C-alpha positions as CSV (number, residue, x, y, z in Angstrom):
1,M,-81.2,51.5,-19.2
2,N,-79.0,49.2,-21.2
3,R,-76.0,51.2,-20.1
4,T,-76.8,50.8,-16.4
5,R,-77.3,47.1,-16.9
6,L,-73.9,46.8,-18.5
7,I,-72.2,48.7,-15.7
8,F,-73.9,46.5,-13.2
9,I,-72.9,43.3,-15.0
10,G,-69.3,44.5,-15.1
11,F,-69.1,45.2,-11.4
12,F,-70.7,41.8,-10.7
13,A,-68.1,40.0,-12.8
14,L,-65.3,42.0,-11.2
15,G,-66.5,41.0,-7.7
16,L,-66.8,37.3,-8.7
17,G,-63.2,37.5,-10.0
18,L,-61.9,38.9,-6.8
19,L,-63.7,36.3,-4.7
20,A,-62.3,33.5,-6.9
21,S,-58.8,34.9,-6.6
22,A,-59.0,35.1,-2.8
23,W,-60.4,31.5,-2.6
24,A,-57.6,30.2,-4.9
25,Y,-54.9,32.1,-2.9
26,R,-56.2,30.7,0.4
27,S,-56.3,27.2,-1.0
28,L,-52.7,27.4,-2.2
29,E,-51.5,28.7,1.2
30,Q,-53.2,25.9,3.1
31,H,-51.8,23.4,0.7
32,S,-48.3,24.8,1.1
33,S,-48.5,24.8,4.9
34,S,-49.7,21.2,4.9
35,Q,-46.8,20.1,2.7
36,A,-44.2,21.7,5.0
37,K,-43.9,18.8,7.4
38,T,-41.4,18.8,10.3
39,Q,-39.5,16.1,12.1
40,E,-37.8,15.9,15.5
41,V,-34.0,16.1,15.3
42,M,-31.3,16.0,18.1
43,V,-29.0,19.0,18.5
44,A,-26.4,20.0,21.1
45,A,-27.8,21.6,24.2
46,A,-24.5,23.2,25.1
47,D,-21.0,23.5,23.8
48,I,-19.3,20.1,23.8
49,P,-15.5,19.8,23.9
50,V,-13.6,17.3,21.7
51,G,-13.2,13.9,23.2
52,S,-16.3,14.2,25.4
53,R,-18.8,11.4,25.7
54,I,-22.3,12.5,24.7
55,Q,-24.8,12.4,27.7
56,D,-28.5,13.2,28.1
57,K,-27.7,16.7,29.4
58,D,-25.8,17.4,26.1
59,V,-28.8,16.7,23.8
60,R,-32.1,18.5,23.1
61,A,-34.8,17.9,20.5
62,V,-36.0,20.5,18.0
63,Q,-38.6,20.4,15.2
64,I,-37.0,20.9,11.8
65,A,-38.6,20.9,8.3
66,I,-37.9,17.6,6.7
67,D,-36.2,19.1,3.6
68,A,-33.8,21.1,6.0
69,I,-32.5,18.1,7.9
70,P,-28.9,17.3,7.0
71,P,-27.9,13.7,6.1
72,G,-26.7,11.6,9.0
73,A,-28.6,13.6,11.7
74,F,-30.2,11.7,14.6
75,G,-33.9,11.6,15.2
76,S,-33.6,10.1,18.7
77,T,-31.0,9.5,21.3
78,K,-31.1,5.7,20.9
79,H,-27.8,5.5,18.8
80,L,-26.4,8.8,20.0
81,L,-25.7,8.6,23.7
82,G,-22.3,7.3,24.6
83,R,-20.5,8.4,21.5
84,G,-17.4,10.5,21.5
85,A,-17.1,14.0,20.0
86,I,-14.2,14.0,17.5
87,V,-14.4,17.8,17.0
88,P,-15.7,20.6,19.2
89,I,-19.6,20.8,18.9
90,S,-21.3,24.2,19.3
91,Q,-24.6,24.7,21.0
92,G,-27.5,24.1,18.6
93,E,-25.3,22.2,16.1
94,F,-26.6,18.9,14.6
95,F,-25.1,15.6,15.7
96,I,-23.8,14.1,12.4
97,N,-22.5,10.5,12.3
98,G,-18.9,10.5,11.0
99,K,-18.6,14.3,10.9
100,N,-18.5,15.4,14.5
101,L,-19.2,12.0,16.2
102,A,-17.1,8.9,16.4
103,S,-18.5,5.5,15.5
104,E,-20.9,3.8,18.0
105,N,-18.3,1.6,19.7
106,A,-15.3,3.8,19.4
107,G,-15.6,5.2,23.0
108,S,-14.5,8.6,24.0
109,G,-11.3,10.5,24.6
110,V,-8.3,10.2,22.4
111,T,-9.2,6.7,21.2
112,S,-12.4,8.1,19.5
113,L,-10.3,10.5,17.5
114,I,-8.2,7.7,15.8
115,P,-9.8,6.7,12.4
116,P,-9.8,3.0,11.4
117,G,-6.4,2.0,10.0
118,M,-4.5,4.8,11.7
119,R,-2.3,4.9,14.8
120,A,-1.6,7.5,17.5
121,V,2.1,7.8,18.4
122,S,3.5,10.2,21.0
123,V,7.0,11.7,20.4
124,R,9.1,13.5,23.0
125,V,10.4,16.8,21.8
126,G,12.4,19.7,23.4
127,D,11.1,23.2,24.1
128,G,12.7,24.4,20.9
129,S,11.1,21.7,18.8
130,V,7.5,22.8,19.1
131,V,7.6,26.1,17.2
132,G,7.2,28.3,20.2
133,G,4.1,26.4,21.5
134,F,2.0,27.1,18.4
135,I,1.7,23.4,17.5
136,L,-1.9,22.8,18.4
137,P,-4.2,19.8,17.9
138,R,-5.2,19.3,14.2
139,S,-2.0,21.2,13.0
140,R,0.0,19.7,10.2
141,V,3.8,19.1,10.7
142,D,6.8,17.5,9.2
143,V,9.0,15.2,11.3
144,L,12.7,15.8,11.1
145,M,15.4,13.5,12.6
146,T,19.0,14.6,13.4
147,G,21.5,11.9,13.9
148,T,24.8,10.4,12.7
149,S,24.9,8.7,9.3
150,T,26.8,5.5,8.5
151,T,29.8,7.7,7.3
152,G,30.1,9.2,10.8
153,E,28.8,12.6,9.6
154,A,25.9,14.5,11.4
155,Q,22.9,14.7,9.2
156,A,19.3,16.0,9.3
157,Q,16.6,14.1,7.4
158,T,12.8,14.7,6.9
159,V,11.3,11.3,7.7
160,L,7.6,12.1,7.6
161,R,5.6,14.8,5.8
162,N,2.2,16.5,6.4
163,I,1.3,14.6,9.6
164,E,-1.7,15.6,11.7
165,V,-1.2,16.5,15.3
166,L,-3.7,14.7,17.5
167,A,-2.8,16.2,20.9
168,N,-0.4,18.6,22.5
169,G,0.2,16.9,25.9
170,T,-3.3,16.1,27.2
171,R,-4.9,18.9,25.1
172,L,-7.2,17.6,22.4
173,D,-9.0,20.8,21.4
174,R,-7.7,23.6,19.2
175,N,-8.0,27.0,20.8
176,A,-8.8,29.7,18.2
177,N,-6.8,32.2,20.3
178,L,-3.3,32.0,18.8
179,T,-1.9,33.9,21.8
180,D,-2.8,30.9,24.0
181,T,0.3,28.7,23.4
182,Q,1.3,25.5,25.1
183,N,4.6,23.8,25.4
184,S,4.5,20.1,26.1
185,P,7.3,17.6,25.9
186,L,4.9,15.1,24.3
187,I,3.2,15.6,21.0
188,T,0.8,12.9,19.8
189,L,0.8,12.4,16.0
190,L,-1.8,10.5,13.8
191,V,0.1,8.2,11.4
192,S,-0.3,5.1,9.4
193,P,1.1,1.8,10.7
194,D,4.1,2.1,8.3
195,D,4.8,5.6,9.4
196,A,4.5,4.5,13.0
197,E,7.4,2.1,12.4
198,K,9.5,4.8,10.7
199,L,8.8,7.2,13.6
200,S,9.8,4.6,16.2
201,L,13.1,3.9,14.4
202,A,13.8,7.7,14.1
203,M,13.2,8.2,17.8
204,A,15.7,5.4,18.6
205,Q,18.4,6.6,16.2
206,G,18.4,10.4,16.7
207,R,16.7,13.5,17.9
208,I,13.2,14.4,16.7
209,Q,12.1,17.9,15.7
210,L,8.7,19.1,14.3
211,A,8.3,21.7,11.6
212,L,5.0,23.4,11.4
213,R,3.4,23.8,8.0
214,N,0.4,25.5,6.4
215,P,-2.6,23.1,6.4
216,L,-3.3,24.1,2.7
217,D,0.2,23.1,1.7
218,T,-0.2,19.4,1.0
219,G,2.9,18.9,-1.1
220,Q,5.0,15.7,-0.6
221,N,8.2,16.7,-2.4
222,D,11.2,14.7,-1.3
223,V,13.9,16.6,0.4
224,G,17.4,15.2,0.5
225,A,19.3,14.7,3.7
226,V,21.6,17.6,4.8
227,G,25.0,16.9,6.3
228,M,27.7,19.1,7.8
229,H,29.5,19.3,4.5
230,A,26.7,21.5,3.2
231,F,27.9,24.3,5.6
232,Y,31.5,23.8,4.6
233,P,31.4,23.6,0.8
234,N,35.2,23.7,0.5
235,Q,35.7,20.6,2.5
236,K,35.1,17.1,1.2
237,S,32.7,14.9,3.0
238,P,34.5,12.3,5.1
239,A,35.2,9.0,3.5
240,P,33.6,6.0,5.2
241,A,35.9,4.5,7.8
242,V,37.5,1.2,6.8
243,M,38.6,-1.2,9.5
244,A,42.3,-2.2,9.0
245,R,42.7,-6.0,8.8
246,R,45.4,-7.7,10.8
247,P,47.8,-9.8,8.7
248,R,47.3,-13.4,9.3
249,P,50.3,-15.2,10.8
250,A,52.2,-17.4,8.4
251,P,51.6,-21.1,9.0
252,V,54.5,-22.9,10.9
253,V,55.9,-25.7,8.8
254,H,57.8,-28.3,10.9
255,A,60.7,-30.0,9.2
256,A,60.3,-33.7,8.5
257,A,62.4,-36.1,10.6
258,P,65.3,-37.5,8.6
259,V,64.7,-40.9,7.2
260,P,67.3,-43.4,8.4
261,S,69.3,-45.1,5.6
262,S,69.4,-48.5,7.4
263,Y,67.2,-50.4,9.8
264,P,68.4,-52.7,12.6
265,V,66.9,-56.2,12.6
266,E,67.1,-58.5,15.6
267,V,67.3,-62.2,15.0
268,I,66.9,-64.5,18.1
269,R,68.0,-68.1,17.9
270,G,67.5,-69.9,21.0
271,D,69.4,-68.0,23.7
272,K,71.4,-66.0,21.1
273,K,70.4,-62.6,19.7
274,D,72.0,-61.2,16.6
275,V,71.5,-57.6,15.3
276,T,71.8,-57.1,11.5
277,N,71.5,-53.6,9.8
278,L,69.6,-53.7,6.6
279,S,70.0,-50.8,4.1
280,D,67.3,-49.4,1.7
């Protein structure tokens, strides 16, 4: 009898334990679900090209867990509509202030792509100066100038290094298909105000050419100018031309008039006039 009672008590305790475990698990699950709060966030309703102005049709709202919302995301369209896209935005991507959207009053188009303190300058290049059409927006280039130095020798000089391409003609987006090339006579570069002055002077003094570089190569090593004498090492570089001066004419000296040794003096007395010569 005691053995049966002990077995019964054991099964009863086991059942109570299982019930307590199930109750605790359910309580924890409900507590976790109550803690996972969500919030409404604005995302792109379709693919948005760079430079476009954000409109109502470009935005849709989704519910996202609060801890999964990235910093800078928009919870409403109040401060979102009217901004310009500074990079291509894919469907379902968050709108992030400063990452893929320009500032609120920056407008759209190419002006929205110019950061504060920078300038957009377009340079005219030839067909052979755009690296076969592979210079695309957001590429990095060096700017070379070919002209005549003060010594009269043809020289090439790198005037700007690691400059970002803002646009190729009117093209603002970068196509991932490298076979889709575009040759445009105008390339817009993003430069500082100081570099804008250098670029303007270089365009006025010589011919501009662009050298495409790897975006991971950020080196700024100075490279000296190259002249024609580099291709002809056995010849000396031409000496600077010196203007020959004309000899000044000798001053003309006029001989002094001879000084007379005597002076005539007239003496008038009444109606008579006498002339007397006085010596020195």
